[in-house]
N, C-alpha and C positions, 0 to 999 in steps of 0.2 A: 620242564619244557614240554610243550604240546607234542604228543607222539604221533598225531595225525599229520601225514606228509602234506606239505604245500605243493600245489600242482602248477606245473608249467605246461601249457598246451601249445603244440606246434600245428597250426592249421595249414594243410597243404594247399597251395594256390596254383599248382602246375602238375602235369603228369610226371615231370622230372622230380624225383624225390631223393636227394642226397641223404646218406645215412647219418643218424645222430647216435653217438655212442659216448659212454663215460670216458673221460680222458684217463689214459694210463699213467703209471708212475715212471715208466722207463723212457729214456731218450737215447737215441743211437750214439750220440757223442759221449754220453755218460757211461754207456756200456763199454765203450772202446777205451776208456781210461785204464791205466795200469791197475790190475786187480779190481776193476770196477770201482776205483777209489771215489769217484764222484757220487756214487750211490750211497755213500756214508753221510752225505749232507742231507739231513732230514728236511730242512727248510726247502731245499730244491724239490725233493720228492713230493712233499705235501703240495707245493705250488703247482707241480706238474698235474695233480689230480683235481685241482680246483675248477671244475667245470665239465662241460660236455663238448665233444668235438663235432663239428660239421665236416664230413668227409667229402673230398673232391670225387667226382664221378666220371671224370674223363681226363686223359693225359693232355696237358696244356703247356705250350711253350711260348714265352713272350720275349721279345727283343726290343730295346728302346734305342732310338737313334739320337736322343738328347734334346729333341724338339719339345716345346711347350704344348703344342696343339695335340689333340687326340690322335691324329694320324701318325704321330711319331712313334707309336707303339704297334709293333707287328705281333699278332696273336694267331697261333695255329695249333691244331691238334696233331696227334700222331699220324692221322690219315692225310694231313695237309689242309684240311678244311678249317673254316673260321667258326668257332663255337658261338651260338647266339647268346648264351647266358654268361659269357666272360667277355668283357668289352673294355675298350679304352674310352671311358665316358668323360673324365675330367681333364685329361691331358696331363702334362708334367710327368709322364712315365708312370701313371697310376693305373694299376690293373684292378678291374672291378668285377666281382662276382655278384650276380643277382641271386639272392637267397630265396627259394620258392616256398617260404613258410611265413605265415603271420603268427608271431608268438604272442601268447597272452599269459602274463604273470599275475600273481595275486595282487590285490589292491595295495598300493604303496611300494611295489617292487619294480625296479628297472632291470634291464638286461645289459650287463657289461659284455661287449663283444670285442675280442682281440684275436691275435694270432695264437697258435699253440704255445703255451708258456715254456720258457727255457729251451726254445728250439730255433737257434739261429739258422738262417737260410742265406747262403751267399748270394749277393747281388740284389737283394730285395728285403724290404722291411714292412712288417704288418702295421696297419694303422688302426688304433683303438677307437671304439665308439661306445656311447651309453645311450640306450633308447628307453623311453617310458612306455614299456610294453604292456602296462596295465590298462591303457586306454587307446593307444595309437591304432589306427585301422589301416596302416600302410606297412608294407614290407620294408626291409632295409638291405643294404648291400655290404659286402665285405671287401675292403680295399687294401691293396699292397702297393707300395711305391718302390719301383726299381731304382737302384742306386748306382748302377754302372752302365755306361754307354757301350752298346755293341756286344754285350755279354748275354747269351741266352740263359733264361731261367725257366726250369721245368717243374710243374706240379704233377705228380703221378696220381693216377686213379687210386683212391683209398687213402691218400695223404690228407691230413687235416688242413683245411683252409681257414678255419675259424674255431674259436673256443668261446662258449657262452657261459656266463655265471650270473645268477640273480644277486642284486644288491638292493638293500632297503633305501628308498629315496629319502634324502635328508639326513640319514644317520651320521654320515661323516661330518656334517656341519654342526653336530652336537658336541663334537670333541674340541678340546683346546690343548695346546702344547705349552708347557712351562719348563724352563731350564733351571736346574738347581745343582749345587755342589753335592757330589755323592756322599760326602761326609755328613751331610745334614740328616741322612737316614742311617743311624748307627748299625742297625741289623743288616741292611742291604750292603752297606760299606764292608762289613765283616765278611759277608758271603762273597762279595766281589773280590776282596783281597785273597780269600782262600782259593777262589777259582783262578785268579791271575797267577798266583804262586804255583799252583798245580800245572797250569798251562806252560809256564816258564820252564819248569823242570821237565815236563813232557817233551818240549821242543829241544831242549838241550840233549836229552837222551836220543830223541829221534834223529838228530843231526850227527850223532856219534857213529862209530863203525857199525856195520849192519848187524853183527851178532848181538850187539847190545841194545838194539832198537826195541822200543815198546811197540805194541801192535796198533792200538787205537783207543783213544779216549771216547767212551760211549755215554758219558753222563747225560748230555742233552738228548741224544738219540733215545735213551731209555727213560727219560723224564726224571733224572736224578740231579740233585745239586751236589757239589763237591763235598758238602757236609753230610751227605747221606740221606737227605730228605727227598721224598718222592711226591711229585705233583699228580694228584688223582685224575685230573682231566686231560692228561697228556695224550696226544694222538700220534701214532706212528704210521697210520695209514688212513685214507679216506675211503668210505664205502658209498659211492654215489649210486643211485638207483638206475637200473637199466631203463632204456626208453621202451615204452609199450606201444606196439604198432596197432593203432585203432582203425587202420584203413585196409590192410591186407594187400595181396598182390606181390609181384616180384620186386625185390630190392637189389640194388647194386651190391656185388660182393665186397666184403671188408678185407683190405690188405692188412698185413702185420702193422700194428700201431707203433712199434718201436722204430720203424723206418720213417722217421719224421724229417730227415734231411737226406738229400740225394746228391749225386756228383754230377748232375747235368750241367754242362758248360764248363766243367773243370779244365778240360784241355784248352778251351779258349782263354780261360783266365790265366793258365800257366803260360801260354803263348804271349798274352798281353804283358804279364810281369816281365818275361824275358826281353820283350821288345823295349819296354820302358827302361830296363836295366842297361841294355845295349846302347840306347840313345843317351842315357846319362853318362855312361863310360866314354862314348864318343865325344860328347860335349866337353868333358873334363880333359880328354886328351888334346882336343883342339885348343883348349884354354891354356895349355902349357906354353911358357915363353919360347922355348926352342922350336916348338911346332909352329907357332905363329910366324917366327922369322923364316922358317923353312918354307912356309906356305906363301910368304910375301916376296920371296926372291924372284927377280926377273931373269929371263933367259939372257945369256951373255950376247953382247953385240958382235956381229961378225964383220 
């Protein structure tokens, strides 16, 4: 493999310069699982690190009224003003960030742009895009679609709004998928059966009483097969290169990267759920036969 790093250049097109940083392995919801159990899932942690974050540089809150036109989305900052670089451009509850960089990748490489991986955010969904950044002379936008009507969604300063990753153009089209019976590969079938039996026994013990529980199967995490073989190219961590500042000047501060989800609008969502539950209960009560007869009674004639 060529040891010389391939270069991605982010040409600044505005005095506003959101930070670019390597994506971290941690996610807030993973940290909050019992005994940080989710951190044992190596595929999640590797995916978490597959790219660089573009960080938000100002607190922004958006509320959608459900309308299709751009005016249906209300956007404000913490100070109550409307930010110029965050807009409702497309309508349909889509929140659009103008990214003030023109990216240039090596020849033949696109830039895959998406939301921060494995970072669910209540009330909104990141929209992915792929840009041919080895030739395009235009910037791109990062878009998120609100999914709930009347529920405020806030992006904090320092929170990732996008994650970028280079992908080789055309490479995926060189692959083909074929289905086969696993028994057609005797060695693979033998290894799979050994893993399956090991996993079955582990789950039986794990579901037993607590003192008898096994701790954790680490075969994949450590790059081992059940038969004791080790894969030499196994990765337990990614080491993305830091972004080199070739411009200088003041940059926005970086907030803790593990705070990738926030509780903005949580009280509004709780109220909404309670209201819906109450309406459903009231509807069911009114549907009861006895209640209908009682409601249909006429006052006695005098």
